[in-house]
C-alpha positions in Angstrom: 137.4 104.6 201.6 138.7 102.2 203.8 141.6 99.7 203.4 141.3 97.2 201.1 140.8 93.3 202.2 143.4 91.1 202.0 142.7 88.2 200.2 144.2 84.8 201.3 143.6 81.8 198.9 145.4 78.4 199.1 148.3 78.3 196.9 148.1 76.1 194.3 150.4 72.5 195.4 151.8 72.7 191.9 152.9 76.5 192.1 156.7 76.8 191.1 159.0 77.5 193.7 160.7 80.9 194.5 157.4 83.3 193.6 154.4 84.6 194.6 151.2 84.3 194.4 147.9 86.6 192.7 145.0 86.3 194.9 141.6 88.1 193.7 138.6 88.5 195.8 135.2 89.1 193.1 133.2 89.8 196.5 135.4 92.6 197.9 136.6 93.8 194.7 140.5 93.6 195.9 143.8 91.8 194.9 146.2 91.2 197.1 150.1 89.8 196.2 151.6 87.4 199.1 155.3 85.8 198.9 156.6 82.0 198.4 155.6 81.8 202.0 151.9 83.4 201.7 152.8 86.1 203.5 150.8 89.5 202.2 153.2 91.7 200.3 150.6 93.9 198.6 147.0 94.7 198.6 144.6 97.4 196.7 141.3 97.5 195.3 141.0 96.3 191.5 138.2 97.2 189.0 136.5 93.4 188.1 134.1 92.8 184.9 130.3 93.9 184.9 127.4 91.5 184.8 127.5 89.4 181.5 131.3 90.4 181.3 132.2 88.7 184.5 135.9 87.9 185.9 136.4 84.7 186.0 136.7 82.5 189.2 139.3 79.7 189.1 143.2 79.0 188.9 145.4 80.7 186.3 148.9 81.7 185.8 150.2 84.9 184.4 151.2 83.4 180.7 152.1 86.7 178.8 153.2 89.6 179.7 153.5 93.3 178.1 155.0 96.5 179.0 151.8 98.0 177.0 149.6 96.2 174.4 146.5 97.8 172.1 142.9 96.2 173.4 139.7 96.3 171.5 136.3 95.1 171.6 137.0 93.1 167.8 139.4 90.4 169.8 136.8 89.9 172.6 133.9 87.3 172.2 131.2 88.9 174.7 131.9 92.5 175.3 129.3 94.6 175.6 130.4 97.6 173.9 132.9 98.7 171.5 136.2 99.9 172.4 139.7 100.7 171.5 142.4 101.0 174.0 146.0 102.2 172.6 148.6 101.0 174.7 147.2 99.6 178.1 150.0 99.4 180.2 151.6 96.5 182.4 149.2 94.1 181.0 149.4 90.4 182.6 147.1 88.0 180.5 146.3 85.1 182.8 143.4 83.5 180.5 142.9 82.9 176.5 140.1 85.5 175.5 141.9 88.7 176.7 141.6 88.0 180.4 144.3 90.0 182.0 145.3 91.9 185.6 146.2 95.3 183.8 146.5 99.4 184.7 143.8 101.8 183.3 143.8 105.2 182.2 140.3 105.4 181.1 138.9 105.5 184.5 139.5 105.4 188.0 136.6 102.8 189.7 138.5 100.9 191.9 136.5 98.7 194.0 133.6 99.0 192.0 132.6 96.6 188.6 133.6 98.7 185.0 135.6 96.1 182.7 134.8 93.6 180.2 136.2 90.9 182.6 139.8 92.1 182.9 141.3 93.0 186.7 141.9 96.3 186.5 144.6 98.3 189.3 145.7 101.7 189.0 148.8 102.6 186.7 151.0 102.7 189.4 149.8 99.3 191.1 150.1 97.9 187.8 153.9 98.9 187.2 154.7 97.4 190.9 152.7 94.2 190.4 154.5 93.9 186.8 157.7 93.9 188.5 157.0 91.2 191.0 155.5 88.9 188.9 156.9 86.1 186.2 157.5 85.8 183.4 160.2 88.8 183.6 159.9 91.2 180.9 163.8 92.9 180.2 164.0 96.3 180.2 164.6 96.7 176.5 161.7 93.8 175.7 157.8 95.1 175.1 156.8 91.2 176.2 157.7 87.8 177.4 155.4 84.6 177.4 155.7 81.8 180.0 157.1 79.3 177.3 158.9 76.5 177.9 161.3 76.8 181.2 159.8 80.0 181.6 158.1 80.3 184.6 154.5 81.9 185.0 152.9 83.7 188.7 149.5 81.6 189.6 146.8 84.4 189.8 143.8 82.4 191.8 140.5 84.4 191.7 137.7 83.4 194.2 134.7 84.4 194.9 
């Protein structure tokens, strides 16, 4: 497979200083992490939502992060099949309704549509990205939410 296409998207004007931005292209099924200056630091293929459970375009932020979390169709209003996935690694929620960037252990179809609307990455890519984004989850903690003064990393999902 060819190298993933870098995604370039304008950093939101109200993005917090001192952190990068995640940009996801639905058309190229790729994710780019750019530093505060906009310079790409990391690009990878992702798996996005299938028809009917599309990954939504828009401007978001990593509002909550979990080292691991359980995901199931019981918590998703429009799931197209039943599923129960314990210990999903490196979860970064960006939109209410269960939308997250996270690693997968149940498929390796990156660059294709496979998810229930989430942005799926490899285990290694998820771990790396988890360490770059805000809010920071302390080593002794499982999760952290961007509440109060805690910052969140911008997530831009483009066509």
